[in-house]
C-alpha positions as CSV (number, residue, x, y, z in Angstrom):
1,M,-22.9,-31.9,113.9
2,L,-19.2,-30.4,113.5
3,S,-16.4,-32.2,114.6
4,Q,-13.2,-30.1,116.1
5,T,-11.4,-30.6,112.6
6,H,-14.4,-28.8,111.0
7,R,-14.5,-26.0,113.6
8,I,-10.6,-25.5,113.0
9,V,-11.0,-25.2,109.2
10,E,-14.2,-23.0,109.8
11,S,-12.3,-20.4,112.1
12,L,-9.2,-20.6,109.4
13,L,-11.7,-19.7,106.7
14,F,-13.1,-16.8,108.8
15,S,-9.7,-15.4,109.5
16,A,-7.8,-15.9,106.2
17,K,-7.6,-12.5,104.3
18,E,-6.7,-14.7,101.0
19,P,-8.2,-18.2,100.0
20,L,-7.2,-20.8,102.2
21,T,-4.9,-23.6,100.9
22,K,-4.4,-27.2,101.9
23,N,-0.8,-26.5,102.4
24,Q,-1.8,-23.8,104.9
25,V,-4.2,-26.2,106.5
26,N,-1.8,-29.0,106.9
27,I,0.8,-26.7,108.4
28,C,-1.9,-25.3,111.0
29,F,-2.9,-29.2,111.8
30,Q,0.9,-30.3,111.7
31,E,-0.6,-33.1,109.5
32,D,-2.4,-34.1,106.4
33,V,-6.2,-33.0,106.5
34,L,-8.7,-34.1,103.8
35,L,-9.7,-30.5,103.1
36,E,-11.9,-31.3,100.1
37,E,-13.9,-33.6,102.2
38,V,-13.8,-31.3,105.3
39,V,-15.1,-28.3,102.8
40,K,-17.9,-30.7,101.4
41,E,-19.1,-31.5,104.9
42,L,-19.1,-27.9,105.9
43,N,-20.9,-26.8,102.8
44,D,-23.7,-29.5,103.6
45,Y,-24.0,-28.4,107.2
46,Y,-24.5,-24.8,106.0
47,E,-27.0,-26.0,103.5
48,S,-28.9,-28.1,106.0
49,E,-29.0,-25.3,108.5
50,K,-29.6,-22.9,106.2
51,A,-27.0,-20.9,106.9
52,P,-26.2,-17.6,105.0
53,I,-22.5,-18.6,104.5
54,W,-20.9,-21.2,102.1
55,V,-17.3,-22.2,101.3
56,Q,-16.2,-21.6,97.6
57,E,-13.0,-23.1,96.0
58,V,-11.4,-20.3,94.6
59,S,-8.0,-19.3,93.3
60,E,-6.7,-22.8,94.2
61,G,-7.7,-22.2,97.7
62,Y,-11.0,-21.8,99.7
63,R,-12.8,-19.0,100.7
64,L,-15.8,-18.4,103.1
65,M,-18.9,-16.5,101.2
66,T,-21.9,-15.2,101.6
67,R,-24.9,-16.8,99.9
68,S,-26.3,-14.2,97.3
69,E,-29.8,-13.8,98.7
70,Y,-28.0,-11.8,101.4
71,D,-26.5,-9.2,98.8
72,P,-28.8,-6.5,99.4
73,W,-28.0,-6.2,102.9
74,I,-24.4,-6.7,102.5
75,R,-24.6,-3.8,99.9
76,R,-26.1,-1.6,102.4
77,L,-23.0,-2.0,104.6
78,Y,-20.7,-1.3,102.4
79,Q,-22.3,0.9,100.0
80,N,-19.6,3.8,99.9
81,R,-16.7,1.1,100.2
82,G,-18.0,-1.4,97.6
83,K,-16.2,-3.4,95.0
84,M,-13.7,-1.7,92.8
85,K,-15.1,-0.1,89.8
86,L,-13.8,-0.9,86.5
87,S,-14.5,1.2,83.2
88,T,-15.4,-0.4,80.1
89,S,-11.8,0.2,78.6
90,A,-10.3,-1.6,81.8
91,L,-12.9,-4.5,81.4
92,E,-12.1,-4.8,77.6
93,T,-8.3,-4.8,78.5
94,L,-8.8,-7.3,81.0
95,S,-10.8,-9.5,78.8
96,I,-8.2,-9.6,76.1
97,I,-5.4,-10.2,79.0
98,A,-7.2,-13.3,80.3
99,Y,-8.2,-14.9,77.3
100,K,-4.8,-14.3,75.3
101,Q,-2.3,-14.2,78.4
102,P,0.6,-14.1,77.9
103,V,0.1,-10.9,75.9
104,T,2.2,-7.7,75.0
105,R,0.6,-4.4,75.0
106,S,0.8,-3.9,71.4
107,D,-1.4,-6.9,70.9
108,V,-4.1,-5.3,73.3
109,D,-3.8,-2.1,71.4
110,T,-4.2,-4.1,68.1
111,I,-7.7,-5.8,69.3
112,R,-8.8,-2.8,71.1
113,G,-7.8,-0.5,68.6
114,V,-6.8,2.4,70.8
115,D,-3.5,2.6,73.0
116,S,-3.9,0.7,76.3
117,V,-1.2,2.3,78.2
118,G,-3.1,4.2,81.0
119,T,-5.6,1.0,81.5
120,L,-2.7,-1.6,81.6
121,K,-1.3,0.8,84.4
122,T,-4.7,0.9,86.2
123,L,-4.9,-2.7,86.0
124,L,-1.7,-3.2,87.4
125,E,-2.2,-0.5,90.4
126,K,-5.3,-2.6,91.2
127,N,-3.5,-6.4,90.9
128,L,-5.8,-7.6,88.6
129,I,-2.8,-8.1,86.0
130,E,1.0,-8.4,86.5
131,I,4.2,-8.4,84.0
132,K,4.6,-12.1,83.2
133,G,8.1,-11.4,81.5
134,R,9.6,-10.2,78.3
135,L,8.9,-11.5,74.6
136,D,12.2,-12.7,72.9
137,S,11.7,-10.5,69.9
138,P,12.8,-7.1,68.7
139,G,12.3,-4.5,71.7
140,R,11.7,-7.3,74.1
141,P,8.2,-5.8,75.2
142,L,6.7,-6.9,78.2
143,T,3.7,-9.3,78.6
144,Y,1.0,-9.3,80.8
145,A,-1.3,-11.8,82.4
146,T,-4.0,-12.0,85.1
147,T,-3.2,-12.6,88.9
148,S,-4.4,-14.8,91.5
149,Y,-6.2,-12.0,92.7
150,F,-8.0,-11.7,89.4
151,L,-9.2,-15.2,89.9
152,E,-10.6,-14.2,93.4
153,Y,-12.0,-11.0,92.6
154,F,-14.2,-12.7,89.8
155,G,-14.8,-16.0,91.8
156,L,-12.8,-18.2,89.6
157,N,-10.8,-21.4,90.7
158,S,-8.5,-21.0,87.5
159,I,-8.1,-19.2,84.6
160,K,-10.0,-22.2,82.6
161,D,-13.4,-21.6,84.5
162,L,-13.7,-18.3,82.2
163,P,-16.9,-18.7,79.8
164,K,-15.8,-20.0,76.3
165,I,-16.1,-17.5,73.5
166,N,-18.7,-19.3,71.7
167,E,-20.9,-19.6,75.2
168,I,-20.6,-15.7,75.4
169,E,-21.7,-15.4,72.0
170,E,-24.7,-17.5,72.6
171,I,-25.6,-15.2,75.5
172,I,-25.4,-12.2,73.5
173,D,-27.3,-13.9,70.5
174,A,-29.9,-14.6,72.8
175,K,-30.1,-11.1,74.5
176,N,-30.1,-9.5,71.2
177,G,-32.9,-12.0,70.0
178,E,-34.9,-11.0,73.3
179,A,-34.3,-7.2,72.6
180,L,-35.4,-7.6,68.9
181,S,-38.6,-9.7,70.0
182,D,-39.8,-6.8,72.6
183,R,-39.1,-4.2,70.0
184,N,-41.4,-6.1,67.7
185,S,-44.3,-7.0,70.0
186,P,-47.4,-5.1,70.0
187,K,-47.9,-2.7,73.0
C-alpha cells in the first residue's frame, strides 16, 4: 500500500521532464524527504504488482522508466519519433570524450585519425557534449566534456558507471571467440 508521500513522489516522477532530484522533492514537500527510501519502496511495490514501470537513478536524480519487456510496443508507438540516431563517427567521438574528458578537439582527432569538427558540432547540437573551458596552452584550445543529458540518454547515474575499458575488451574478445567458433563449426 502506498502512502500519500509515495503517491506525491510518484506524481512528481511522472510529470518531471528531467530526472527528479532530492532537492526538488524537498522543495515540493517543504521538508526533508528520505527520497532514496521512498524510491526503494516504490520499486518494491511496482515489482510486487508486476507493474510495467520502475524508478531508475539516473543523472543524479530519478526517472520513471518502463520495463524492457514492453519495448516492442513502445517502439511501435514512437517508430517515427524514436531515439536520436548517432553515426559511427559520432559514437566514436562521444566515447573518446566520455572516457578522456575534458578533452580537446586535437586530442579527439589524434585518437580517431580524422578531423572531428563536424561531429563535435553535431554532438553539441544534440546536447550530448558541452564546452567545458579552455586549456592553458598555446592557442587556448576548447575542452569538451559530456553533459547531464548524456548520462540521462545512456541511462547512467554518473560517468563512473561507464564500463571499464578492460570489460569492453573482454566482451569483444568473447564475441570474437563466438564468431570464430561459429565459422569453424561443421554445418
